[in-house]
C-alpha positions as CSV (number, residue, x, y, z in Angstrom):
1,M,-3.7,17.6,1.2
2,K,0.2,18.7,1.4
3,I,2.7,17.2,-0.6
4,D,6.9,16.7,0.3
5,T,8.3,18.3,-2.5
6,A,11.3,16.0,-2.3
7,T,9.6,13.1,-2.8
8,S,6.7,13.4,-4.2
9,T,4.3,11.4,-1.5
10,P,1.6,12.2,1.1
11,L,2.3,13.5,4.5
12,D,-1.0,13.5,4.8
13,R,-2.9,10.7,4.3
14,R,-7.2,12.4,4.9
15,D,-7.5,12.0,0.9
16,D,-5.5,8.4,0.5
17,R,-8.4,5.7,0.6
18,L,-8.9,2.6,2.4
19,L,-9.3,-0.4,-0.1
20,R,-10.4,-3.6,1.5
21,F,-8.7,-7.2,0.3
22,P,-10.9,-8.1,-3.1
23,E,-9.8,-4.9,-4.0
24,V,-6.1,-5.4,-3.5
25,H,-6.7,-8.7,-4.7
26,N,-7.9,-6.8,-8.3
27,R,-5.1,-4.5,-8.8
28,T,-2.4,-6.6,-8.3
29,G,-4.1,-10.6,-8.8
30,L,-2.1,-12.0,-5.3
31,S,-4.0,-13.7,-3.0
32,E,-3.9,-13.4,0.6
33,S,-0.9,-15.6,1.6
34,T,1.1,-13.9,-0.3
35,I,0.3,-10.8,0.6
36,R,1.1,-11.7,4.3
37,R,4.8,-12.9,3.1
38,R,5.5,-10.3,1.3
39,E,4.5,-8.0,4.2
40,A,6.4,-9.6,6.1
41,R,9.2,-9.2,4.1
42,G,8.8,-5.3,3.3
43,T,7.7,-6.5,0.0
44,F,4.3,-5.0,-0.1
45,P,2.7,-2.6,1.9
46,G,1.3,-3.0,5.1
47,R,-2.3,-3.6,6.0
48,V,-4.1,-1.2,8.3
49,A,-6.0,-2.3,11.2
50,L,-10.1,-1.0,10.8
51,G,-11.6,-2.1,13.5
52,P,-11.1,-5.8,15.7
53,R,-11.4,-8.2,12.5
54,L,-11.1,-5.1,9.2
55,V,-8.4,-3.9,7.8
56,G,-7.4,-2.4,4.6
57,W,-5.1,-0.9,2.6
58,Y,-3.6,3.4,1.4
59,E,-4.8,3.3,-2.3
60,S,-1.3,4.6,-2.8
61,D,0.6,2.1,-1.2
62,V,-1.1,-0.2,-3.8
63,V,-0.7,2.1,-6.9
64,A,2.7,2.1,-5.8
65,W,3.8,-1.1,-5.2
66,V,1.9,-2.1,-9.1
67,R,4.1,0.4,-11.0
68,D,7.0,-1.3,-8.9
69,P,6.7,-4.6,-8.0
70,I,10.2,-5.8,-8.1
71,G,11.5,-2.9,-6.6
72,Y,9.3,-1.9,-3.9
73,Q,10.2,-1.2,0.1
74,A,7.5,-1.1,2.3
75,G,8.2,2.3,4.3
76,K,10.3,4.0,1.1
77,P,9.5,6.8,-0.3
78,A,7.8,6.3,-3.8
79,L,8.7,8.4,-7.1
80,A,6.1,9.7,-9.4
């Protein structure tokens, strides 16, 4: 995986796990409606469509949110 040394964020997501809602809920304690509201505000990682009725979240994005839920902004590089 390529790493951007300036921000320490992965540029290639092929090795990044995709988490389904139950795992995201277990890690964050957030309900689905709270996640949707935070996604809309850009204060939670955006979901990835895996199929017509199937979504997931990149594990590295969820980990970044768990590290700093107050300061998290979607699309902003995570600090290591």
